[in-house]
N, C-alpha and C positions, 0 to 999 in steps of 0.2 A: 237501458234494460228496465224491466219493471222494478220500481223501488218499494219493496215491501216495508222498509222501516224508515221512511223519510218524514221527520217531525214536521217540516214545513209543509208538505203535502197532507198530513193529518190535520194540521191547523187549518189549512185552506179548506179542506173537505168539511171540517166542523163549522167554519164561518159560512159556507155555502148552504149547509143544512140549516143554520140558524137564521139567516137572512131572509128577509121578506120581499124587500124592494131594492133592486140593483141598478147601479149606474155603471155602465161598462164603457171604457174608452182605450183606444190606442193612442199613438203619438200623432203630432201635428204632421201634415203632408204624409198621410198614410202610405205605406207601402204593402206588398202583398202579405207579409208576415203580420204587421200590425193589424191590418184589417181582416185577414183570414182568421187570426186567432180570436179577434173580437167576435166575429160571426160565429165561429164555433162555440165559443163559451156561452154566448147568448142563447144559442140554439139548446145547449145542454141545460142551461138554467130553466128555459121554458119547459123543457120535458120534466124538469123537477117541480113544475107548478109555480115558478116564481115570476114575480113582476119584473120586466126588464126594460131598461132604456139604453139601447146602443147609441154611442155618440162618437162623432168624429169632428174635430174643429175645422178640417178642410175636406173638400172632395178630392178623391183620388183621380188618377188618370182613367179614361174611359176603358182601358184594358183590364180593369179589375171589376168592372160592373157585371161580369158574367157569374160572379160568385153568388151561390144560393144565399138568399136572405139579405142581400145588399139594399133591397128596397126598404128594409125595416130600419136602417141606419139614419140618425137625425144629424145631417151634415150641417155644422155651424149653428144649430138651433138648440140652445139650452132650454130646458123645461121652465115653466113659469114658477113653479114652486119646488123647493128642494126638500123633498120629503122622503129622501132615500136613507135607508139604514146601512147599506153597504156600497162602497165603490171598489170596483176592479180596475186597475190600470195595468195595461199590457204593453210591453216593450217601451216603457218610459223610463229612461235612465235617472231622471229626477222628476220631482213633482209638478214641475212647470212644463214637462214635455207634452202633456196631454192638452195644453191650452190653458186659458184663463179659468182654472177650477177652483180657485181659493175658496169661493163661497161654499163649495161642496165639502172641502176639507173640514171647514168649520161646523158643518152640520151632521156629517155621517158618523155612525159609531165605530165602523170598521172600515179600513182601507187595505185592500189586498193588492200587493205590488208583485208582479211576476215579469222578470226580465232576464236577459242573457248578455247584457253588455257588462264588460269588465269595469266600466266606470259607473255602474249602477249604484245608486244610493238606497240605504234602507230607511225610506221615509214612510213606509206603510205600518199599520198595526200588525199585519202579517206580511213577511217578505220572503220571497224565493228568488234569488239571483244565481243563476248557473252560468258562468262565463265559459263553461266547456260545451255547452249546448250550442248547436249550430244556428238555433232560432227559437223564438217563443213558441212557435207551432211545434217544435220537437218536445219542448217542456209540457205544453198542453196535452199532446198525445200521451206522453208519460203519465201525467196525472190522470187522464181518463182511463188509463190501464190500471192505475193504482186504485181507483175507485170502482173498477171493473164495470165501467160504462159501456153500453153497446153503441159504439161510435156508428152514427148514421151516415149513408153515402154522401149526403150534403155536408155535414160536418167534415168528413174525411177530404172532400174536395177543397174545402176552404183551408184546412190545415195542409194539405199537400201544396197548395198554392204559396203558402207561407214558408214551407220547408224548401221548395225548388227555387223560389226567388231569392231567399237569403243565402243559399248555397250556391247560386248560379248554376242549377241543374246539376248539382253535386261536383261542380268542378272547382269551386274555392277551396282555400286551406282549411276553412271551418268544417268542412265535411269529414265526418268520423264514421266509425263503424256503427255507432248508434244512430246517426243521421240515416244510413241506408236501412237499418233495421226498422226504423219508425216509417220510412217511406214505403217498405214492404208491407207494414201493418196497415198503413192508410189505403194502399192499393187492394188489399184483401178485403177491407171495409167498404170498398165500392168508390174510391175516389176516381173522378173522371179525368185521368191524366191525359187522354187525348185532347179534351177541350182546353184544359190548362196549357199544354204545350202549344196548341194551335193558336189560341188568343193572345198568350203573353209573349211567345218566342217567334211566331211565324205570321203575325199580323201586325202591321204599323201603318197608321193613317198617313196620308201624303204629306200633311203639315209636319208631322214629327219627323219624317225623313228628311224634309227641307230644313228643320232646325238641326238635325244631326249634321247635315252638310254645312250649314253656317257655322257650327260649333268647330267642326274640324277645319274650316277655313281660317278660323280664329286661333287655332292652336299654336301656342308658342313654346319651343324647347329652350329652357334655360340651363345654367350651370353646366355647360358641356354636354347637354343633351339628357341630363340625369332627372331633370324637373320639368314635367309638362303642365302647362297652364292654359286654361280655357276661361274666358270671361264673356258672359252673355248679359247684355244690358237691358233695360226695359224697352228700349228702342228696338232690339233684336226681336223681342216677343211680339211687339206691336207690328212690325212689318210683316211677320209671317202669321199673325192672327193665332198665336198660341199663348201659353201661359207656363210658368215655372213647373207645373205639374208633369209637363211633357218632356223633361230633361232626364228621365230615368235611364240609366245606363250609359249616358254620355261620358261621365268621368272615367269609366273603365276602359274606354277605346284607347287612349294613349298608352296604357299599361302594356299593350301588345309591343310597343316599339322597344327593342332589346336594351337600349341604353338608359330607359326611363325607370327610375326608382320610385318616384312619387308623382302622381296626377291629381290635380285639383281643379275643381269647376266652381267659379264664383258666379252667382247670378243675382241680379238686381230684382228684388221684390218689393211690392208696395210698403214703404216704411222701414225696410230692413235689407240686409244683405245675408244671403245664404250660401254656404259653402260645403262642398262635399270633397273629401280626400280618399285616395286610394294608394296603396303600397304595394310593391312587388313582393315584400316580405321582409326585407332587412331593416325597415324603418318602421316604428310603431307610430302610426299617424294619430291614434287616439290621444297620445301625449301633447301633440300639436293643437288637436281640437280642444283639449281642456284649458289651453292657454287662452282660448277665446270664449269660454263658458259652455263648451260642447263636450262631445264624448263619442264613444263607439267602440270599435274594435282595432286591434292592431294593424289590420289590413284595410279597414273600411270605417271612416268616421266623418263627422260632420259637425257644423255649429251654425247659428244664426246670431247676427247682431243688430239689435233695433236701433234705428235712427243714425246708422253709420254711413259715412261716405265711402263709395266703392273704392276709390283710389287709396284711401287711408288704409282700408282693410287689406287691399291687394299689397301694398308695400309691407305692412306688418307680416303678413302672411308669408309672402316670398322670403323675407329675411328668416323667419322661423324654419321654413322648410330647408333652405339653403344651409342653415346652421346644423341641421340634423344630417343632412346628406354629407356634409363636410367632415363629419366624424366618422365616416366610413372610409375615408381616404387616408 
């Protein structure tokens, strides 16, 4: 609902009005929420007459390139000079989630941190972390309502993308009455929901389908069928001509198995191991992710470990998951 007396929103609005040149980024390996929120905020700032530099440390999957304004994002390219007065980080639970941005933290006057993860840290000059919100897109929509912004159809489309991807089309447990209300608001402002649904949920390239097939072939059920594990190596990606960006949604597939409580996907990336975790609800996987330097939500979390060996992480992770599942028995 519209928050008339939100002190954080008031502080954010003041910082946006005061700022002149903005650096705006979401998290590494951007998803629909991170990137959609970034695009909507940048569009809003431009309409305020601000100078904006949208940034993403990684390119997203091709399914997100339909979003309005995507061509303005600087993927993996930092500016030559750091002369920004304000940095906005969206859906970054800690200051490193946006990539190697330490030089910016040392130069900007104001850091605005907006997030919806329960493990989010207050590293900004201005912080708004709402773990009850389904997505950062939900928060941004509420903020736009707070400042009485006239949301454009393009902004609405970007925010709706973030909302439906983080709620799984309003199927995940993080969907609340506010999520549905925000969806209606965005639809009323011209969100192109037909395009969002067609591109994201009803379109999948041949190589991605092949990768899904390979992932399911490598699916292992452990601990009496309560723990599902999938490991994708660099060799798997090479054989199919894909990269780790194309693994979106794979980790959720084993949750459909009645006996599975936790599903994990380990993937080998250049110089690091990335892990996604999903829970059916009885286990808080964010607590497991925190053990490895990550975070997230009770039912969806993840982490990355630089310079680690796949089998080492796999062994430690398996022990941690089984330990939590054993508490249910």
